N, CA, C and O atoms as a DFTB+ gen file, in Angstrom:
496 C
 N C O
     1  1     -94.028     144.462     148.025
     2  2     -92.489     144.074     148.129
     3  2     -93.706     143.633     149.514
     4  3     -94.496     144.221     150.253
     5  1     -93.133     141.970     149.203
     6  2     -94.124     141.476     151.130
     7  2     -93.018     141.633     151.966
     8  3     -91.816     141.876     151.863
     9  1     -94.073     141.347     153.064
    10  2     -93.455     141.546     154.549
    11  2     -91.797     140.816     155.178
    12  3     -91.015     141.285     156.005
    13  1     -91.730     139.507     154.369
    14  2     -90.948     139.131     154.361
    15  2     -89.957     139.161     153.191
    16  3     -88.922     138.602     153.554
    17  1     -89.898     139.477     152.276
    18  2     -88.644     140.308     151.726
    19  2     -88.203     141.626     152.341
    20  3     -87.102     142.106     152.075
    21  1     -89.035     142.186     153.132
    22  2     -88.665     143.439     154.075
    23  2     -88.132     143.156     154.965
    24  3     -87.039     143.640     155.258
    25  1     -88.672     142.390     155.582
    26  2     -87.644     142.009     156.575
    27  2     -86.550     140.963     156.531
    28  3     -86.132     140.938     157.689
    29  1     -85.947     140.194     155.905
    30  2     -84.916     140.003     154.560
    31  2     -83.967     140.844     154.351
    32  3     -82.791     140.678     154.675
    33  1     -84.612     142.160     153.580
    34  2     -83.676     143.065     153.294
    35  2     -83.616     144.080     154.923
    36  3     -83.625     145.155     154.322
    37  1     -83.585     144.341     155.827
    38  2     -83.696     145.162     156.953
    39  2     -82.568     144.302     157.423
    40  3     -81.452     144.745     157.697
    41  1     -83.059     142.553     157.530
    42  2     -81.581     142.074     158.212
    43  2     -80.461     141.693     157.315
    44  3     -79.339     141.283     157.612
    45  1     -80.810     141.836     156.566
    46  2     -79.370     142.102     155.460
    47  2     -78.619     143.751     155.612
    48  3     -77.461     144.113     155.403
    49  1     -79.516     144.312     155.946
    50  2     -78.722     145.704     156.034
    51  2     -78.273     145.541     157.116
    52  3     -77.060     145.332     157.094
    53  1     -78.800     145.543     158.242
    54  2     -77.934     145.120     159.279
    55  2     -76.891     144.404     159.727
    56  3     -75.994     144.707     160.514
    57  1     -77.076     143.582     159.231
    58  2     -75.841     142.466     159.256
    59  2     -74.655     143.384     158.428
    60  3     -73.604     143.214     159.046
    61  1     -74.393     144.447     157.064
    62  2     -73.665     145.111     156.865
    63  2     -73.167     146.092     157.472
    64  3     -72.051     146.575     157.280
    65  1     -74.121     146.496     158.375
    66  2     -74.677     147.689     159.056
    67  2     -73.005     147.092     160.370
    68  3     -72.026     147.770     160.683
    69  1     -73.296     145.908     160.711
    70  2     -72.301     145.469     161.535
    71  2     -71.066     144.948     161.145
    72  3     -70.179     144.530     161.889
    73  1     -71.071     145.014     159.702
    74  2     -69.713     144.637     158.891
    75  2     -68.897     146.020     159.075
    76  3     -67.680     145.895     159.205
    77  1     -69.305     147.006     159.093
    78  2     -69.535     148.550     159.155
    79  2     -68.719     148.772     160.016
    80  3     -67.649     149.324     159.757
    81  1     -68.991     148.466     160.971
    82  2     -68.938     148.622     162.686
    83  2     -67.870     148.211     162.984
    84  3     -67.206     148.796     163.839
    85  1     -67.398     147.038     162.326
    86  2     -65.857     146.191     162.364
    87  2     -64.811     147.237     162.063
    88  3     -63.798     147.547     162.689
    89  1     -65.543     147.896     160.456
    90  2     -64.429     148.488     159.996
    91  2     -63.815     149.840     160.931
    92  3     -62.662     150.267     160.853
    93  1     -64.864     150.359     161.790
    94  2     -64.691     151.463     162.266
    95  2     -64.004     151.110     163.810
    96  3     -64.193     152.030     164.606
    97  1     -63.614     150.511     164.096
    98  2     -62.454     149.905     165.723
    99  2     -63.278     149.324     166.501
   100  3     -62.869     149.241     167.659
   101  1     -64.835     148.651     166.193
   102  2     -65.141     148.726     167.278
   103  2     -65.162     147.042     167.109
   104  3     -65.102     146.760     165.912
   105  1     -65.220     146.019     167.850
   106  2     -64.590     144.518     168.361
   107  2     -66.430     143.967     167.503
   108  3     -67.581     144.195     167.875
   109  1     -65.857     143.179     166.250
   110  2     -66.447     142.437     165.770
   111  2     -67.329     141.107     167.083
   112  3     -67.062     140.591     168.169
   113  1     -68.227     141.093     166.258
   114  2     -69.196     139.717     167.710
   115  2     -68.109     138.596     167.291
   116  3     -67.665     138.036     168.293
   117  1     -67.583     138.136     166.127
   118  2     -67.246     137.318     165.716
   119  2     -65.652     136.922     166.523
   120  3     -65.221     135.920     167.094
   121  1     -65.211     138.004     166.278
   122  2     -64.310     138.386     166.716
   123  2     -63.491     137.235     168.399
   124  3     -62.445     136.587     168.406
   125  1     -64.133     137.356     169.119
   126  2     -64.825     137.385     170.530
   127  2     -64.266     135.466     170.909
   128  3     -63.795     134.813     171.840
   129  1     -64.514     135.360     170.132
   130  2     -63.884     133.562     169.989
   131  2     -63.328     133.196     168.949
   132  3     -63.394     132.057     168.487
   133  1     -62.390     134.642     168.216
   134  2     -61.090     133.756     167.482
   135  2     -59.863     134.113     168.465
   136  3     -59.635     134.939     169.349
   137  1     -59.059     132.822     167.704
   138  2     -57.618     132.290     168.323
   139  2     -56.926     133.771     168.093
   140  3     -57.321     134.229     167.021
   141  1     -56.013     134.661     168.772
   142  2     -55.211     135.543     168.486
   143  2     -53.733     135.044     168.348
   144  3     -53.013     134.903     169.336
   145  1     -53.255     134.745     166.865
   146  2     -51.151     134.717     167.191
   147  2     -50.711     135.765     166.133
   148  3     -51.207     136.315     165.150
   149  1     -49.358     135.772     166.918
   150  2     -48.600     136.431     166.613
   151  2     -48.410     135.958     164.687
   152  3     -48.866     134.892     164.273
   153  1     -47.814     136.783     163.923
   154  2     -47.138     136.476     162.382
   155  2     -46.467     135.422     163.272
   156  3     -46.935     134.358     162.865
   157  1     -45.923     135.255     163.912
   158  2     -44.103     134.291     164.037
   159  2     -45.221     133.066     164.802
   160  3     -45.075     131.924     164.366
   161  1     -46.174     133.239     165.768
   162  2     -46.567     131.724     166.004
   163  2     -47.763     131.522     164.398
   164  3     -47.667     130.402     163.895
   165  1     -48.476     132.208     163.890
   166  2     -49.217     132.087     163.048
   167  2     -47.665     130.741     161.862
   168  3     -47.759     129.577     161.472
   169  1     -46.912     131.427     161.783
   170  2     -46.098     130.213     160.696
   171  2     -45.984     128.790     160.953
   172  3     -45.585     128.119     160.001
   173  1     -46.312     128.042     162.297
   174  2     -46.317     127.115     162.670
   175  2     -47.555     126.128     162.050
   176  3     -47.644     124.922     161.824
   177  1     -48.513     127.363     161.891
   178  2     -49.704     126.584     161.515
   179  2     -50.394     126.968     160.004
   180  3     -51.465     126.652     159.486
   181  1     -49.110     127.905     159.502
   182  2     -49.711     128.168     157.953
   183  2     -48.704     127.409     156.720
   184  3     -47.528     127.076     156.873
   185  1     -49.436     127.270     155.625
   186  2     -48.570     126.521     154.651
   187  2     -48.136     128.152     153.900
   188  3     -46.908     128.188     153.974
   189  1     -48.425     128.915     153.512
   190  2     -48.060     130.444     153.003
   191  2     -48.261     131.722     153.951
   192  3     -49.083     131.853     154.858
   193  1     -47.400     132.528     153.553
   194  2     -47.728     133.958     154.603
   195  2     -46.994     134.784     153.113
   196  3     -45.940     134.489     152.548
   197  1     -48.047     135.955     152.746
   198  2     -47.570     136.464     152.083
   199  2     -47.663     137.815     153.432
   200  3     -48.559     137.862     154.275
   201  1     -46.516     138.793     153.324
   202  2     -46.605     139.800     154.089
   203  2     -46.893     140.690     153.817
   204  3     -46.753     140.682     152.594
   205  1     -47.360     141.876     154.183
   206  2     -48.196     143.170     153.642
   207  2     -47.074     144.241     153.462
   208  3     -46.427     144.759     154.373
   209  1     -46.938     144.524     151.861
   210  2     -45.863     146.026     151.852
   211  2     -46.612     147.445     152.410
   212  3     -47.736     147.919     152.581
   213  1     -44.925     147.836     152.598
   214  2     -45.464     149.394     153.512
   215  2     -45.423     150.236     152.199
   216  3     -44.389     150.692     151.713
   217  1     -46.597     150.375     151.720
   218  2     -47.107     151.844     150.726
   219  2     -46.051     152.724     150.546
   220  3     -46.038     153.603     151.408
   221  1     -45.423     152.773     149.969
   222  2     -44.174     153.983     149.670
   223  2     -44.586     155.262     149.761
   224  3     -43.727     156.136     149.881
   225  1     -46.264     155.681     149.711
   226  2     -46.414     156.719     149.838
   227  2     -46.923     156.961     151.365
   228  3     -46.799     158.021     151.980
   229  1     -47.464     155.881     151.808
   230  2     -47.785     155.888     153.629
   231  2     -46.498     156.218     154.071
   232  3     -46.379     156.962     155.044
   233  1     -45.110     155.583     153.251
   234  2     -43.992     155.580     154.421
   235  2     -43.508     156.826     154.293
   236  3     -43.067     157.330     155.326
   237  1     -43.455     157.677     152.969
   238  2     -43.219     158.753     153.146
   239  2     -43.548     160.108     153.813
   240  3     -42.967     161.178     153.996
   241  1     -45.196     159.362     154.194
   242  2     -46.175     160.702     154.618
   243  2     -46.006     160.554     156.495
   244  3     -46.290     161.236     157.479
   245  1     -45.578     159.662     156.296
   246  2     -45.373     158.969     157.833
   247  2     -46.055     158.432     158.459
   248  3     -45.990     158.555     159.683
   249  1     -47.201     157.428     157.710
   250  2     -47.974     156.468     158.294
   251  2     -47.307     155.462     159.049
   252  3     -46.236     155.000     158.657
   253  1     -47.775     155.142     159.946
   254  2     -47.501     154.105     160.897
   255  2     -48.385     153.765     162.002
   256  3     -48.869     154.464     162.892
   257  1     -48.472     152.622     161.757
   258  2     -49.547     152.199     162.818
   259  2     -49.816     150.451     163.115
   260  3     -49.007     149.668     162.620
   261  1     -50.821     149.988     163.826
   262  2     -50.702     148.615     164.599
   263  2     -51.949     148.483     164.952
   264  3     -52.528     148.804     165.990
   265  1     -52.411     147.843     163.731
   266  2     -53.763     146.709     163.984
   267  2     -53.636     145.851     163.634
   268  3     -52.678     145.462     162.966
   269  1     -55.357     144.760     164.252
   270  2     -55.141     143.619     164.645
   271  2     -56.598     143.210     163.271
   272  3     -57.580     143.888     162.967
   273  1     -56.164     141.962     162.785
   274  2     -57.121     141.529     161.540
   275  2     -57.258     140.681     161.481
   276  3     -56.387     139.817     161.376
   277  1     -59.244     140.420     161.547
   278  2     -59.719     139.037     161.790
   279  2     -60.234     138.143     160.368
   280  3     -60.908     138.643     159.467
   281  1     -59.709     136.595     160.406
   282  2     -59.090     135.974     159.395
   283  2     -60.270     134.920     159.303
   284  3     -60.294     133.954     160.067
   285  1     -61.102     135.100     158.489
   286  2     -61.979     133.968     158.201
   287  2     -61.895     132.916     157.516
   288  3     -62.199     133.081     156.335
   289  1     -61.368     131.098     158.035
   290  2     -60.384     130.887     157.531
   291  2     -61.477     129.047     157.510
   292  3     -61.778     128.241     158.390
   293  1     -61.791     129.152     155.627
   294  2     -62.039     127.918     155.247
   295  2     -61.395     126.469     156.139
   296  3     -60.182     126.263     156.184
   297  1     -62.197     125.738     156.673
   298  2     -61.092     124.874     157.810
   299  2     -60.968     123.642     156.908
   300  3     -60.284     122.670     157.227
   301  1     -61.732     123.739     155.653
   302  2     -61.989     122.067     155.163
   303  2     -60.268     122.157     154.023
   304  3     -59.543     121.226     153.673
   305  1     -60.119     123.931     153.686
   306  2     -59.000     124.306     152.458
   307  2     -58.022     124.563     153.076
   308  3     -56.931     124.182     152.649
   309  1     -58.181     125.670     154.899
   310  2     -56.830     126.495     155.163
   311  2     -56.791     127.943     154.005
   312  3     -55.800     128.662     153.871
   313  1     -57.955     128.104     153.345
   314  2     -58.008     128.762     152.258
   315  2     -58.848     130.461     153.400
   316  3     -59.804     130.284     154.155
   317  1     -58.170     131.884     153.201
   318  2     -59.050     132.920     153.891
   319  2     -59.626     132.804     153.037
   320  3     -59.261     132.446     151.917
   321  1     -61.207     133.240     153.606
   322  2     -62.463     133.439     153.007
   323  2     -62.825     135.255     153.031
   324  3     -63.342     136.070     152.267
   325  1     -62.410     135.254     153.940
   326  2     -62.675     137.017     154.250
   327  2     -61.535     137.382     155.720
   328  3     -61.235     136.681     156.686
   329  1     -61.059     139.008     155.261
   330  2     -60.344     139.689     156.230
   331  2     -61.358     140.836     156.946
   332  3     -62.152     141.521     156.301
   333  1     -61.204     140.896     158.154
   334  2     -62.071     142.337     158.137
   335  2     -61.065     142.960     159.474
   336  3     -60.261     142.204     160.019
   337  1     -61.206     144.292     159.879
   338  2     -60.450     144.955     159.816
   339  2     -60.826     144.908     161.814
   340  3     -61.696     145.694     162.189
   341  1     -60.403     144.341     162.497
   342  2     -60.928     143.739     164.029
   343  2     -60.421     145.481     164.946
   344  3     -61.222     145.895     165.783
   345  1     -59.190     146.272     164.692
   346  2     -58.181     147.402     165.390
   347  2     -57.802     147.921     164.228
   348  3     -56.940     147.251     163.660
   349  1     -58.295     149.292     163.445
   350  2     -57.200     150.046     162.464
   351  2     -56.311     150.180     162.486
   352  3     -56.094     150.312     163.691
   353  1     -55.238     150.292     161.899
   354  2     -53.824     150.808     162.271
   355  2     -54.153     152.533     161.911
   356  3     -53.226     153.336     161.801
   357  1     -55.511     152.904     161.765
   358  2     -55.524     154.071     161.966
   359  2     -55.164     154.937     160.339
   360  3     -55.574     156.070     160.088
   361  1     -54.523     154.291     159.615
   362  2     -54.898     155.009     158.135
   363  2     -55.306     153.754     157.339
   364  3     -54.816     152.628     157.432
   365  1     -56.413     154.222     156.448
   366  2     -56.502     153.402     155.431
   367  2     -55.742     152.741     154.422
   368  3     -56.191     151.748     153.850
   369  1     -54.300     153.361     154.090
   370  2     -53.994     152.730     152.850
   371  2     -53.120     151.602     153.655
   372  3     -52.500     150.668     153.145
   373  1     -53.245     151.973     155.220
   374  2     -52.278     150.996     155.930
   375  2     -52.924     149.250     156.190
   376  3     -52.423     148.130     156.298
   377  1     -54.048     149.737     156.203
   378  2     -55.279     148.662     156.624
   379  2     -55.747     147.983     155.254
   380  3     -56.300     146.884     155.200
   381  1     -55.479     148.703     154.274
   382  2     -55.879     148.032     152.490
   383  2     -54.717     146.764     152.785
   384  3     -54.709     145.577     153.113
   385  1     -53.778     147.842     152.442
   386  2     -52.391     146.875     151.776
   387  2     -52.584     145.459     153.432
   388  3     -53.024     144.361     153.091
   389  1     -52.392     145.564     154.304
   390  2     -52.329     144.134     155.217
   391  2     -53.351     143.471     155.129
   392  3     -53.165     142.301     155.464
   393  1     -54.927     143.834     154.652
   394  2     -56.138     142.993     154.250
   395  2     -56.028     142.610     152.578
   396  3     -56.905     141.910     152.071
   397  1     -55.049     143.051     151.885
   398  2     -54.426     142.552     150.636
   399  2     -53.828     141.248     151.132
   400  3     -54.243     140.110     150.911
   401  1     -52.680     141.659     151.906
   402  2     -51.751     140.633     152.045
   403  2     -52.089     139.117     153.057
   404  3     -51.503     138.035     153.088
   405  1     -53.130     139.567     153.712
   406  2     -53.572     138.715     154.412
   407  2     -54.805     137.787     153.913
   408  3     -55.004     136.744     154.536
   409  1     -55.696     138.139     152.749
   410  2     -56.082     137.723     152.223
   411  2     -55.541     136.286     151.191
   412  3     -56.220     135.443     150.604
   413  1     -53.850     136.488     151.303
   414  2     -53.246     135.384     150.697
   415  2     -52.877     134.604     151.215
   416  3     -52.265     133.931     150.386
   417  1     -52.779     133.948     152.572
   418  2     -52.240     133.450     153.726
   419  2     -52.933     132.199     153.380
   420  3     -54.006     132.226     152.777
   421  1     -52.491     131.353     153.657
   422  2     -53.036     129.574     153.488
   423  2     -52.245     129.103     154.444
   424  3     -51.045     129.250     154.680
   425  1     -53.536     128.214     155.217
   426  2     -53.235     127.482     156.955
   427  2     -53.284     126.085     156.490
   428  3     -53.850     125.654     155.485
   429  1     -52.597     125.438     157.387
   430  2     -53.508     123.825     157.418
   431  2     -54.309     123.811     157.467
   432  3     -54.731     124.602     158.310
   433  1     -55.142     123.188     156.895
   434  2     -56.249     122.486     156.984
   435  2     -56.922     122.260     158.474
   436  3     -56.087     122.053     159.355
   437  1     -58.514     122.270     158.954
   438  2     -58.846     121.839     160.105
   439  2     -57.764     122.537     161.155
   440  3     -57.381     121.848     162.101
   441  1     -57.330     123.722     161.023
   442  2     -56.387     124.353     162.234
   443  2     -57.273     125.166     162.840
   444  3     -58.003     124.593     163.648
   445  1     -57.423     126.217     162.715
   446  2     -58.562     127.767     162.620
   447  2     -59.839     127.816     162.050
   448  3     -59.712     127.577     160.849
   449  1     -60.588     127.942     162.238
   450  2     -61.376     129.362     161.826
   451  2     -61.414     130.594     161.722
   452  3     -61.623     131.375     160.793
   453  1     -61.220     130.671     162.632
   454  2     -61.499     132.634     162.693
   455  2     -59.982     132.923     163.556
   456  3     -59.612     132.068     164.360
   457  1     -59.242     134.034     163.355
   458  2     -58.164     134.065     163.640
   459  2     -57.438     135.294     163.618
   460  3     -56.925     135.537     162.525
   461  1     -57.185     136.430     164.834
   462  2     -56.549     137.391     164.755
   463  2     -55.536     137.825     164.669
   464  3     -54.861     137.522     165.653
   465  1     -54.833     138.633     163.717
   466  2     -53.453     138.511     163.693
   467  2     -53.052     139.941     163.613
   468  3     -53.623     140.545     162.705
   469  1     -52.140     140.707     164.396
   470  2     -51.804     141.965     164.643
   471  2     -50.846     141.934     163.536
   472  3     -50.196     140.921     163.277
   473  1     -50.751     142.986     162.904
   474  2     -49.871     143.472     161.477
   475  2     -49.427     144.977     161.948
   476  3     -50.308     145.836     161.985
   477  1     -48.109     145.314     162.302
   478  2     -47.739     146.527     162.441
   479  2     -46.508     147.011     161.390
   480  3     -45.356     146.579     161.390
   481  1     -46.989     147.863     160.645
   482  2     -46.228     148.531     160.322
   483  2     -45.482     150.207     160.520
   484  3     -46.132     151.250     160.586
   485  1     -44.225     150.107     160.574
   486  2     -43.106     151.253     161.616
   487  2     -42.430     152.232     160.475
   488  3     -42.538     152.094     159.256
   489  1     -42.006     152.829     160.887
   490  2     -41.707     154.105     159.834
   491  2     -40.080     153.958     159.705
   492  3     -39.506     153.457     160.671
   493  1     -39.249     154.389     158.502
   494  2     -37.866     154.072     158.789
   495  2     -37.055     155.166     159.640
   496  3     -35.874     154.973     159.927
């Protein structure tokens, strides 16, 4: 293996580890310059929003929490390319459901490229 390919593997592994850091509730570097919008504020710049469903098993188990999710939006189309956990809800099942729903959001093209959105799961 050449030194340059070894260096590339190291850089890729480092980048992946930074992604993992984001999943463990530490701030992502890309999130520092992202705009934070509430769900209500985001309605002004979205074409469509799919709200997260409260998983029945999570609800019956009493899981509740609020997380903040970082959306990476393609400026040219408004499609969400990627969603990261900026601050976890505290429960993997809730985080996964929030990510699933937020990936389906569509924004007006040219509005924002990185957006933090808080999602709240409350028990009944």
